N, C-alpha and C positions, 0 to 999 in steps of 0.2 A: 365712586365704584357703589353701586346698591353691596353693601353686606348682610349676614344673616337679620339683622334685627328690619332691614327696609324689605327684607323678600318674606319677614312673618310679618310685618304691618301689613303688606298686600296683600296677603292671602287672608289676614283677618278683614280687610277691607272689602275683598271681594265675595268670601262665604254669603253674606243675607244677601247679594243683591246677582249671582249669578249661579247658586246652587239649585236645582232642580228646574233651574231656566232649560228650554228647548232653542238649539239653534238651529236658526233658519240657514245660516251662508257661514262661512268661511272666507274671508277677503284677504285677498294676498296683494298688497300695493308694490310689491318688489319682490324676487326672486329668490334674493338669499338676504342673510344679516350674515353671521360671521359663518353660518355653513347655508347652505340651500334648506329654503322652506319648503317641506313636501307638498307637492303641488295638488295631492291625493286629499288633502284636507277639503278642500272643496266640497269631495263628494263623501269622503268619510263620517264628516262628523254633522252632514246636513240632517237634521230631523233626530239629530241627539241629544239626549237630556243629561247637564251635569249631574254627575251623584258627589262629586265632593271635592276638596282643593288640599293636596298637601304639602308639606316642602321638605326640601332634602338638601342641606346645605344652604347652597344661593340657588338652589332649581325648583322652582312655581311649578306644582304638579298636578292638572286638571283632570280627572278623574273620569271618563265615560265606561259604556258598558263596553265598545270596542275598542277601548287602551286608553294611553294616557298621553295627553299633551303634556310636553316638557317646555318651559320657558327658562330663560334664564336672561335678565335685564342688561346684563354687561357692564359697560364702565358708566353708562346715562341714562339707561331705561327706567322708563315708570308706565304703566296702566290704569286707565282709566275706565269706568262705564260715565254713558251720558246717552241721551235719548238719540234715538236713531238720525233724526233730524239734524244732529249739531254736525256743523262743517268741519270737514277733514281738516287737522294740522300739518304744518312741517312736520316733517321725520315719523308721522304717523304709516307702519309700516306694515302691522298686519291687525284684523278685526277678526269679532264673531259677532254676526247680529243676531237678537235674540227675538223669539216669537213675541216678548211683552215689549217689542220698539223701546230696546235698548241696546246698546253696542257695548264691548269692550275691547278697547284700542291699546295696543302694542306702540310705545311712540319712543326712539332710539337716535338721538341725533348721529352719536359715533359708530353705529352698526356692527357696535361688539356685543349685542347681545344673539338669541338665539331662539327660535320655535322648533321643537324636534317633537316626533312622535315616537309611540311604543306601543306594541299590541298588547305585551303582558307585563307593563309595568317596568322592565328591566333597561339599560342602557348602558354603553362603556362608560361615558362619564359618570353614570350613578355607580359603577360595579365596585369601584375600590376606594371610596369614601369613608373616613374616617368616623367617629361615632358622635354625636350630638351634643353639643357643650352643654345645653339642658340637661339633658339625660341623665341616668345614675350611673352608665359606664364609665364615664366623664370624670374621674377623680383623682388626688393627688397619687394614688397605688399606680392606674394606667397609666397616667403621664411620666411619674416616677423609673417606672419600668422599659416605658419606649425612649426616654432620654437617656440612658444608660451609654457610653461613648461616643455620644453622639457630638460632633466636633461643629456642627453648623451654630450660630447663634441664635441664642432662648426664643429672639423674635421670629426666626424665618422657622424655627422651631415649633411654635404654637401656630403660626400661619399655615402651615401643612395641610391640606385637605387630607393626605392620606394618614395622619395623625388625629386631628379633631376640624370637623366643617365647620364653616364661617367665622371663623376669629381672623376678620381683616382687618388691613391696615390702620384705620382711626379706632376699632378696639383691640390691638394688641397691643397699640403705645398706652393706650388707656390702664388698660389692664395690668402693664408691667409698672407704671407708674404707681397705682393704689398698691400695690403689693411690695414697690420698694427694691425692684428687682433691676438691674443695669443691662438696657437691653443687647449690650455688646456681650455678656459673658456666655459661654461656651453652654449649651443647653443640658450635655454629661456633666458641669458642674454644679448644676443646682442641687440643692437638699430637698429632700422628702419634704421637710418640714416649709421648706419654701415652694415647693409646688402646692402643697396644702393651703398655702394661701392663695396660692397664684389661680387655682383652680374656681377657690371660691369669689375672686376678685372679678375673673372672666364670668362666670354665671351673672353677680351681681351689676357687673357695667351692661350684660346682654340685655338682662333683664330690665333695667331702669330704662335701657337705648328703645325697647322694644314698647314699654310704656307712653313714652315720648314720641311716638310713632317715627322714630329712627331719625338721621342725621341728613341733611339737607343743605352742600356745601355750594353745590352748582345748580345738578338736574333734577335730581330726586323729588318727586313730589307724591302724596299719596293718592289712594284711588280716587279721593272725592276732590286732589287737587291742592290740598292743604301741605304746607312742608313740613318735615320732621323737625321734631323740635330739641332731638339731643346734642345739637350745635352748642346751644347755649351756656351746656354744661359740663363741656369738653377743657380738662385740666391741663391736657400739654399738647394735644393735636392743633397744628396751623397756630403755636404761642409764639413763635419762635423770639426769642429777645426780651419776651413778657416774664412780669415776674411768677414766680413758684408760688400756688396758693398755698403751699406749706411751710415752707422756707424761706421764701424771697429771693431766694436765688434768681438765676437765670433759666428759662426754658432754650436748650437749643437743639439745633435740627443737624443730624446726620442723615450720609444717604447708606442702605442695607440692603443690599441685593435687589438694587437698580429702585430701592421706594422710599420715601422721607421719614425718617424716623425721630418723633421729639421725645424729649426726657430731661428729665434733672439731676444733672448731673453731682449734685447733692445728697438729693433725697435717694435718687436710685444709683446705691453702691456695689 
């Protein structure tokens, strides 16, 4: 699933290609993805210029004078900008055609993504999101206070978008490994000192992943079609039964909250 680094990479790739470009037409190649795609986008966005592109958590926000186009990449989505005469690919579901003869296309094989719209930039999906992990608000004091009396495991806690946005499964596993924290321990039992290290590790992992263009395991690709290269540096995720790079122990996989968790039982006590 595309996580914060993949969405940030997409934002950075799109910005020089579509900001200040004028939409000729929005094309809906199906009526819905996870939710219905607003049909009014065909008329609402016609002749509108893209003012800016922002990101909130895993949501891509394309800003127009008339409102905000909200895109979520779901489990398998990616966005490309190509020439207008480029043939449609299988699973291309939504498109913006620009006056400079380019098109922005959302491709989503599993159709768990979303294309939504807000006139004022607010939306129920955005209203209750926690702070951005790369921002100043997110620090050890914030996490420590939010975690007190929490009985849920630490991995589920840092993946809760109401606590902090964008720390998905891959980056939660990697951050906990770097911090030496067992993913099974209760969030409320983790010390403030450990949270200090964990917040630094989360910021470090996410920053490195963004610089690497995100992580491509199956479907994700950058705006220019190239994969994300952070997968080449993963320490634990997807490495079940392989040797730990730190202690030469074995990486194990367990299931937590219906997701695979990878960690080193020797390093992460």
